[in-house]
N, C-alpha and C positions, 0 to 999 in steps of 0.2 A: 770358797763358797761354791765350788763347782759341783758338789755332790749333796745338795741340801735334801734331795729325796730320791737319790739314785738307788736302783735295786742292787743286791749283792752281786749279780752276774753282769752288772754294767759298771766297769771300773771308772774312777773319777780322775780328775786332772791333778791330783796332788800325791805326794809320796812322803814318807817319813825321813828319807835320806837321799842324797844325790845318787843317781844310778852309776854303775861302774863304767858305763860308756854312754856316749850321747845317744839319745833316742832317735831312731830314724824317722818316726812319724808321730805327730805332724811336724813340719818345719817351723821352728820357733821364730816369733817376731823379735826384733832387736830395737833397742832405743838408743839413739846417739847420745853422747854425753852432753846433757843440756847445759846451757849457760844459766846464770842467775835470773835473767829476765824470762827466759823460757820456762823455768821451773815455777816462777810466780804466777805466770799466766795459767799454767797447767793446774796449779792448786786452786786458783780462783774459779776456774771452770768446774773442777770436781766438787768443790765445796758449795757452789751455787746450784748444783743439779737438784731437781725435785725428787729424783729416785735415789735410793741408797746405792752407793758405790763402795764396795768392800774389796780391799786388796789383801791377799794372804801370801805367805811364802810357801816353799815346797813342803813344809811340815804341817801346814794347815793353820799356822798362827796368824791372827789378824795383825797387819802392819799399819794399815790406814783405813779410815772409814769417814765418810762425809756426814754432816749434821742431819741429813734426811733420814739416816738410819734410826735416829731417836724417835721420829714421828711414826715410823712404820713398826719398829721392833720394841720401842720403849726403853732402849739402852742409849745412854749418852756415848759419844765417840770415845771419851776417856775410859768408860766402863768396858769397852769392847777391845781396844787395842791391847795386844799382848795375850789375848785369850784365844783358845781354839775356836775355829769357826763352827764347830759342832754345837756350840751354845745356841745357835740360831736354827737348829734342826730338831724336828720331833723324833721321838723314838719310833722304830728301832734304828733309824739311820744315824742318829747322833753317836751311838755306841759303835757302829760299824764303819764310821767315816775314815778312821786311820787305815783300816784294811783296804778300803777302796783306793786310797792314795798309793799304797804300796803296790797294789796290783797294776795300777796305771803306769807307774815308773818302770816296772819290770817288763811290761808287755807293750806299752805305748798305745794300747787300744782304748778308745773312749768314744762315747756318742753324745757328749755334752758340749765339747768345745766348738765354737764357731757358729752356734745356732741357738735360738731361744728355746727353752724347755719349761714346762709347768711342773712345779713341785709344791710342797707344803712347807711353810715356815712356822716358827713358834715365837710368840711374843714373850716379853719378860714376865707377863702374868700367866703364862702357860697356855694361852689361847692359840689354837692352830688356825692358820688361814692360808688361802691359796696364793702362790706367787709365781711370777714368770722371771726366769733368770737367764742372763746371757753371760757366758764365761769366755775369757780370752787368756791365752798363755803369752807371757812377755819375757823375753830374754834381756836382762839388764847387764850391761858391761860391768865387769868387776865383781859380779855376784856369783857365788858358787852354784847356784841353781836358779830355775825360773821363778817368776812370781805369777800369780793368777789374779786377774781383776774381774769382778762380777758386778754387773748392773742388775739390780733387783727391782721388780715392779710388783706392788700390791694389787692383785687382780680380784680382790674380794667383790668389789662392786660389779665387775664384769661377770664373774661367775654367778653372783646373785641374780643379775639381770637375765643371764642365760637360763638359769633354773626357773626363774619366774616366767620367762617367756615360754619355756618348754612346758611348764605346768599349765599355763593359760592355753597353749595350743592343744595339749592333750585333753584338757577339759572341754574345750570348744568342740573338738572332734568327737569326744565321748558323748557329750550332751546332744550334739547333732545326730549321732547314730542311735541314740536311745529310742527304744520302742514306745515308751510311755514316760509319764512324769515320775513315777516311782523309780524306774531304772535310772533316769537322769539324776535324781536326788541321791540315790544310793552311790552312784559312781562319783558324784561330787564329794560326798562325805568321805569316801574311801581315799580318793586321791589327795584331798586336802589333809586328811589325817596322816597319810604317809609322808607328805611333803613337810609338814610342821612337826611331826613327832607327837602329836596329840593322841590321846588314847581312846577317845569316844566321841561320836558325833550323832546328832539326831535332827530331823527336819520337822518343824511345826508349821501347820497350814491353818488359815482361818476357815471356820465353817460358816454355814448360813445363819447361825444364831449369834454371830459376832464374837465367838470365842476362838482361841488358839487351841488346837488339838494336836497331840503328837502323832504324826502320820506313821505309816508302817516303815518308811526308810529309816533304819538305825544301823550305824556302823560302829564296830569296836575292835580294838587291837586284840590279837590272840592272848588268852590267859585270863581275861576277865570272867568271873563266875557267872554262869547263865542265870542262876536263881536270884542273885543280887541285881543283875541287869533287868530282870523281869520286874522286880520291885521298883526299879528306877523309872520304868516307862509305862507300866500298866495303868490304864484308865485315867490318863492325865488330861485335863483341860484347864485352860487359864484364861482369865479376862485381861483386857487391856491394862497394862501397868502392873500385872501380878506375876511374880516369879521372874526368872532371868529372861525367858522369851517375851513375856509381856512387857518388860521394861524396854527391850529393843524395839518391840512392835509400837510402843507408844512414842518413844523418842525418835525412831527411824534412824538411829545411829548405832555404831558398834558399842556394846557394853562389855567391859572387862571386870572380872571379879577375881582378885588374887587370893582371897581367903574366904571360901564359902562358909566356913564354920562361924565366922563373925559377920556374915552378910544377912541382915534380917529379911531382905527381899527374896532370898533363895528359899523356896519351899521344899527342896529335896536335898538339903545339906547333909542330913543324916545318911540317906541312901548313897549319895555320892561319896561321902567320907568313908563308908564301909568298903568302897571299891578303891580307896586311896586316891580319889579324884578331888582335889582341894581347890582347884582354880578353874575358871570357866570363861568362855567368850561367847557372846550372843551376837550374831551377825544378821541384820535384816536384809532381805532380798527385795529390791524395789523394781516395780514396773511403772515407770513414770513417777508419780508422787504416791503411789499406793504400795503398801507393804503386802506382798503376796506370799511371803514365807519368812520364817526365822530359822536360821541354822545355829545350833548350840553345840559347842565343843567343850569337852571336859578333859583336864590333865592334872598331873600331880602338882605342877607349878608352871607359871609362865616364864619363858626364857628371857634373858637380858635383851634380846632383839625383838621383843614382843611387838613394838610399833611397826618394824619392818614386816614382821610376819602378818600382822593385822592388815597392813596395806596390801600384802600379797593375797590374803584370803578375800578381802573386799574386791580386788580386781578379778579374782578367780570366780566369784559367785555372781559378778555383774551380769554375765550372759544368761544366768538362770532366770532373771526377772521376766524377760519377754517369753522365754520357753514356758514358764509356769503360767503366765497370762494366756499364751496361745493354747496351751494344753487345757487350761481351765475352760476356755471358750469352746474348744473342741469337745470336751466332756459335756459341757452344758448343751451344745448343739446335738450331741449324740443322745443325751437324756431327753431333750425336746423331741428329737426324731422318734425315739421309742415311744414317748408319750403320745405323739401325734399318730403314730401307727396304731397304738392301742386305742386311741380315741376314735380314729377312723373306723377301726374294726367294730368298736362298741357302737358308734353312731350308725354304722351300716346295719348292724344287727337290730338296733332300735328302730331304724327306718323300716326294715323289713317287718318288724313287729307292728309298727304304726300302720304300714300299708295293709297288713293283715287285719288289723283292727278296723281300719277304714273300710276294707273290703267286707269285713263282718258287719260293720254298721250299714253299709250299702245293702248287704243281704237282708239285714233285719228290716231296713226300710222296705225292701222288696217284699219280704215276708209279711210286713204289716199291711202293705197295699194288697197283697194277695189274700191276706186274712179278711180284710174289709170286703174285697170283691167276692171272696168265697162265701162269707157270711151273707152278703146281699143276695147272691145267686141261690144259696141254699134256702134262704128265707122265701125267695120267689117260688122255689120248687115245693117247699113244705106247705106254703099257704094253701094252694089248691088241694093238696092231699088232705089237709085237715078239714077244709071245707067239704070235700066229698065224704070224708068219714063222718062229719057232723050231719050230713044230709041223709045218711043211711037210716032206715027205720029198723031199729034193733028188734022190734017185735016180729018182723017178717023174716028174720034170719034164723037159720038153724043154729043149734048150740055149737056145732063145729065151726061154722062160718063166723059166728059171734066171737068165738075164742080167737080165731085168726085175726079178726078186726081189732080186738083188744091188743094183741101182740104188735100189730102194725101201729096202733096208737102209741104204745110204749116206745117203740123205735122212733116214731116221729117226735115224741116229747124229748127223747135223748138227743136227737139231732138238733132240735130247737135250742136245747141247752148249749150245745156246742156252738151253734150260730150266735147266740147271745154272748157267749164267752169270747168268741173271735171278734165280735164287734167291740167289746170293752177293751180288749188288748190292743186293738188297732187305733183307739182314740189317743189323741195327744194328751199326755199327763199335765201339760202346762196350759191347757185350754182355759181361757179366762172365764168362760161361761160356767165353769165347774164350781165357782165360788158360791153360787146360789142354789146348787143342787143338793139333794139329800139322798140317803141310801137306807133301805131296809136290810139289815144284816142278813136275816134269814132268806129273803128272796134273792139277795145278791149271791149268797153262797149256793143256792140252788142253780143259779146260772153259771157260775164260774168254778164250782167245785170240781167238775170233771176235768177241766184244764189245770186247775191248781195242783191236783194230785200228780199231774205229769211233770211238775217242776221238781219233784223229789226223786232221788235215786231209786232204782228198783228194789234195793234191799231195805229201804226205809219203810216204816209203818206209820201211817198217819191216823191220828185219833182226833175227832172233832166233837165239840160240844157247843152247839149254838141253839139257844132257846128260841122259841117261836114268838115270844111276846116282848122282844126287845124294842125299845123306842128307836125310831130312825135317827141317824147321825147326819151332821151337816157336811158330808163329803160326797163328791160325785162318785158314782160307781166305778168309773174307769180309774180314778185316782186311788181309790181304796184298793182296786185290783193291783195296780202297780206297787203300792206299798206292801201289801201282804205277800205278793209274789216275791219281792225282794227278801222278806223275812223268811219265807219258806225255803228259798234258794240258799240263804246263809245257813239255815238250820240243817239242810240236807248236806251241805259241805262240811259241817262240823261233826256230824255223827259218824260212828264207825259202822261196820256191817251189822245188820240186825238192830240198828238204832231206832229210837222212837221219836216222833215229832208230834206235838199236840197243838191244836188250834182251839182256843176256848174263848167264848164271848160271855160277858155278864154285864149287868147294869148296876149302878149305885143304888143305895136304898131309896134316895129321893128321885131316882131316874133322871138325874141331870147329866149323868156321864155314862157312856158305854165303854167298857174295857175289852179290847180285842188282843189276846195274848198268844204269842207263838213261843213254845218251849221245846227244848231238845235236851237229850242226855249226852251231848257230845263233849268236846275238849274244854269248853268254857273259856273265859277271858281272865287275864290278869287285871289288877286294879288300874294299872296305867293304860292298858288297852281299853278297858271299860270307860275310863274318863274321856278318852279321845275318840271313842267309836263314832260319835255323831258329827265330828269335825269333817268338813268337806275335804275329799281327796285322801283322807287317812285310811290306809289299808294294811293289813298284815299278810296279804297274799303276795306271792312272788311278783317281781316286776313284770309287767306286761299281761298279768292274769287278772288284775282288778284295777278299777279306777278309784275306789274309795268314795263312790257317790251313792252306793246303795242305801245305807242307813241315813245318809244325809238327805236323800230323797224322801225316805220314810218320815224323817223329822220335819221336812218341809211340808209334807201333806198334813201332819198333825198340827203344826204351827198355823198353817193357813186356815185351818178349821177352828182355831182357838183352843186346841188341845196341846198335849205334849207326849213325849216318849220316855218310858222308864226302862232301864236295863238292869237286871239282876243276874249275876253270873258268879260261878265258883269254878276255879280251875280244876279240870278233871271230872266235874260233875254236871256241867251243862249250863245253859243260858236261857233266860226268859226275857223276851222283849214285849213290852205292853204298850199298845196304842190307847191312850186315853182321849176319847173324842166326845165333845159336848153333844147331848141329844138335841134334836131340832126343837126350838122353842125355849131352850134353856139359855140364860145370859152367859156369854163367854167370860172366862176368867179375866181379871183386869190386865194381868201381864200378857196373856195371849192376845187380848184385844189391842194392846199397845203394839205388839209385834206385827199383828196382821193388818193393823190400820195403816202403817207406813213402812212397808218392807223396804230393805235397801235396794237401790237401783244401780244399774250398770248401763253405760252408753257404749254401744257396739258399732264401730264404723270400719268394717273389713269388707273388701270387695269380693273376695273369693267366697262363693256361696257355701261350699262344703266346709271351709274353715269357720265361717260365720255360724252355720248350723251346729257344728260341733261345740263351739265356744258357748253359744246360747244354751245348749243343753246342759253343759257344765254349770253355768251360772244359775239357771233355773233350778237345777237339782240342789244347788247350795242355798236356795231360798231367795234369790235375787230376781227382781223384775227387770227385764231387758228391754231397752229402747234403742231405736236406730234413727239416723237422720231422716227427715229434717227436724226431729225433736231435739231440744237443747237440754243439756244437763241441768237438773233441778237441785234443790237443797239436799234431797235424799240420795243423790247420785254419789256413789263411793268409788266406782272404778270406771276409768275411761280406757277402752280398748280400740286402738287405731293403728294406722299405717303411716310410715314416715313421709312427711312433706313439710314445706315451710308453714303452710296454713295450720296443719295439725300440730306443729311445734308451738306456734303461738297459742293455739287453743289449749294445749296441755299445760303450758305455763300459767295461763289464766285460770284453768281448772284447779291447779294445785295451789294457787296463791292464797296463803293464809289458812289452808285447810290441811293440817297434818294427818287427818283421817281419810285422805284420798290417795289413790294410787293410779298409776298409768301403766298399761301393758302395751308394748309396741311389737307389732308383727312385721319384721323386716330388719335390715341392717341399720343400726343407729349410730350416729357419730358422737363426738364429744359433747355436742349441745344436748342431745337426748340423754346421754349418760349423766350430765349434770342435773337433770331433772329428777334423777333417781328412778327412772322408768325401768320396769322389768322387760328386758329385750328378748324376744323369741325370733331368732333370725330365720329358722326353718319352719314354715307354717305347715309342713307335712309331717313333722315330728310329733306324734301323738303324746309321748311321754313329756316332751318339753312343754307342750301346750298345757297339759294337765298340771305339771309342776309349777309352771309360771303363774297360772291362775290361782293355784293353791297358795303360793307365796303372796300374791297380791291380796287375796281375801284374808289370809292370816295377818298381814300387816295392817289391813283396815280394822280388823277385829281388835288388835292390840292397841291401836291408836285411838279407837273410838271411846268416848267417855262411858 
């Protein structure tokens, strides 16, 4: 048995015939002639050994073998004695064994005697396995040639453990050195496929929708057709318990499928069969108790040692769980970081826009104050001029001087119109005293017409048709100015170059209503935009360019007077917005009376005066009546706007109790208690867009919840 796996150039310890002269190297051992007791003990020791012990003669014929050989090789001792030892060797060594012996006896050179060597043996069923063999040459007195005794150890378990340890070490190093999750998975699939002989592997990862999707890492042995592989992997996603990966995901255990063609749970049996892949293994990768991935391997068939292979694969993929979990956390952190950077950039830009809008609002306030002061000062200057012109005796003036005085009179009248217009623009549109005022449309236009034309672009042409005999309407002049100014501004923004804007007033046949219509030949509105045009904060302008309060303010003016607003529009052909206002002395419409009699209210408790002023302007433009402490919320109060405090939290809970048509808007950081109230939280009171959107959401929720 000395040459179970020796190479042809490494002679063995056996020969076919005794050499012509004693071999000089190595010096043979000799056995004294044993007595009967000694021979019995020797046989007892040999036959009780746990490793096979085989004794052959100089020709390679087995003379003795202990019972352990049957456990290792599958042959009984009786089946081996008298046969050539090459029966225990795999090819090509079995056929060359006799030549190895002859070479040894002629030269005396060997590298197997006296030390253990690793070779391969072959069992009775043809299975090859690793062995370790130690061969000794023994000279027996009275024998024509030496005998050789071999002690054989089956080292399959050791080799298996070494290969498994090597695979685990290589995988651990490869996974640790991987740049990303994809690289780690790809290397894992490749190394496991090479170690097991499996032909194909793929990694499935759960997505945010709770499905398993085949990720990009896919490995396959050379020779598999690319077009069939594409059919196997393209666009695949599975739910828990569906398909091979879904089964392993659900059970959290290794799932083996020896015949995919007869496996109803396999959703890709036809595609796999076309590649000659008829068996599969699905291995879940765990991080704690959570399945973070499923590795699927396909092969033509599962080997006889599949249980050992599965244990090896499970041990190999175990380090992947923490890696995937860590990488997923890193990817999530990276995604949040990018989102945060984008959000910071967006919020910074919004803050700049908000600051610009607040600066613009401050400038408008300053302009309003300047306009009021300018109108007052101009009126003080114009009044004595008019008095002096009135005091002139025209009969004593020459024709030339009289003409100059008339020119001065016309200029003074023009300046007086500008003064009156500035005064109307500077008035607060939410002035409570305006509810009892009335306006003569013709006189009103004479005062503000000069300024109104300035609201249109230079290229726009304004046509007006305002009869002199219209009945007065129940709207204060400055509120009517604000409403029509918004309509003219919208019309000017909608028209193209050389566009036309028309302002026309007319009275109903019974003179109970006056209609004031602003028309343009601009881009028009879609049906959806037209339906939502009067909603507070709805705008089609780019973010930061409009608040969505213009038409809402117009609607508020009409509703407060007991009238309404009608919008007619055709895309591409223009828009007409008509203010229908009751004439003074005419009974208001029942619906309008109901709306104006009890407008919705809001309770505003915000310390910062700039924020409070801005919020109040939004609410009033949306038709709300705004109250501040020490007033208490009434039955008509729909929105509470406050800042975080323990007292405010108790008040908010009491305010919302049993009233689904109420909402709370919080200015400042709100904890879980505020979140449970359903409050709309605006943490940054300097963010104009956040304030506008938050109030819009609150009013929209109130409108939807109101009966």
